[in-house]
C-alpha positions in Angstrom: -2.5 31.7 20.6 -1.9 29.3 23.5 -4.6 27.0 22.1 -2.8 26.8 18.7 0.5 26.1 20.4 -1.1 23.3 22.5 -2.8 21.9 19.5 0.5 21.9 17.5 2.3 20.2 20.4 -0.4 17.6 20.7 -0.2 16.8 17.0 3.6 16.5 17.1 3.4 14.3 20.2 0.8 12.0 18.6 2.9 11.7 15.4 5.9 10.5 17.4 3.7 8.2 19.5 2.2 6.5 16.4 5.6 5.9 14.8 7.1 4.4 18.0 4.3 2.1 18.9 3.4 0.8 15.4 2.2 -2.8 15.6 1.0 -4.9 12.7 0.1 -8.6 12.6 0.0 -11.1 9.8 1.8 -13.9 8.1 5.6 -13.9 8.3 7.2 -15.2 5.1 9.5 -14.3 2.2 8.6 -11.7 -0.4 8.5 -14.3 -3.2 6.1 -16.5 -1.3 3.9 -13.6 -0.3 3.6 -12.3 -3.8 2.7 -15.8 -5.2 0.2 -16.3 -2.4 2.1 -19.4 -1.2 1.8 -19.3 2.6 1.8 -22.7 4.1 3.0 -24.2 0.8 6.2 -22.1 0.7 9.2 -24.4 0.5 11.7 -24.1 3.4 14.6 -23.4 1.0 13.0 -20.0 0.3 13.9 -18.9 3.9 17.5 -20.1 3.5 18.4 -18.9 0.0 15.5 -17.0 -1.4 13.8 -19.2 -4.2 12.6 -22.6 -5.1 15.4 -24.9 -6.1 18.1 -22.5 -4.9 19.6 -25.3 -2.8 20.9 -26.9 -6.0 23.2 -23.9 -6.7 23.9 -22.7 -3.2 26.6 -24.3 -1.1 25.3 -26.3 1.9 25.2 -24.5 5.2 25.4 -21.0 3.6 22.6 -18.7 4.8 21.9 -15.9 2.4 20.0 -14.0 5.1 16.9 -13.7 2.9 14.7 -10.7 3.7 11.4 -11.5 5.4 8.1 -9.7 4.9 4.8 -9.5 6.8 1.6 -10.1 4.8 -1.3 -8.4 6.6 -4.6 -10.2 6.0 -6.4 -7.2 7.4 -5.4 -4.8 4.6 -3.8 -7.1 2.0 -0.5 -5.3 2.1 3.0 -6.8 2.1 5.2 -4.9 4.6 9.0 -5.1 4.2 10.8 -5.8 7.5 14.0 -4.2 8.8 15.1 -6.9 11.4 18.6 -5.6 12.1 17.6 -4.9 15.8 16.3 -8.4 16.3 18.3 -11.6 16.4 17.6 -13.5 13.2 17.5 -16.9 15.1 14.7 -15.6 17.3 12.6 -14.8 14.2 12.6 -18.5 13.3 9.9 -19.0 15.9 7.5 -17.0 13.8 8.5 -17.9 10.2 5.7 -19.5 8.1 3.1 -18.7 10.8 0.0 -16.6 10.9 -0.8 -14.0 13.6 2.8 -12.9 14.1 2.9 -9.3 15.5 5.7 -6.9 14.5 6.3 -4.0 16.8 8.4 -1.0 16.0 8.5 2.0 13.7 6.8 2.4 10.3 8.5 4.1 7.4 5.7 5.0 5.0 8.1 6.1 2.2 9.5 2.5 1.8 6.6 0.6 3.3 9.0 -0.9 5.9 8.5 -1.8 9.5 11.6 -1.3 11.5 11.2 -4.1 14.0 12.2 -3.7 17.7 10.3 -6.7 19.0 7.9 -9.3 17.8 5.3 -11.7 19.2 4.6 -15.1 17.7 1.7 -17.4 18.6 2.5 -20.6 20.5 3.2 -23.6 18.3 0.3 -25.9 17.6 -0.3 -28.7 20.1 0.6 -32.2 19.2 -2.4 -34.4 18.5 -2.8 -38.1 18.6 -4.6 -39.6 15.6 -7.3 -42.0 16.7 -8.4 -44.2 13.9 -7.2 -46.6 11.3 -4.8 -45.6 8.6 
């Protein structure tokens, strides 16, 4: 009986441990760009107002707080992100970049990562072009 109780306790503990320490890395972008497969070719206006050409009908300076997603190259899945616990300005560091890691909890019913923190790779180094143009 004690073995069953210990096994049940271990399973409950591991379930909570997996949800708290969920980490997934991939490309941070908008849902529209991820579905279309436009990663580095995604226009910047998609991050501000949500679609190509939306700047023509959106008032200048208005941020629509477009939802971001994480496209995982490992499993080919688009994960929705709940970024309410993270400052949106801090996420700009990882937008339109690969190898961004989202750390938090995973809600399997909505395929959403509830982000508590994230890690972005350092920006690419500046290079000097040597040669003729």
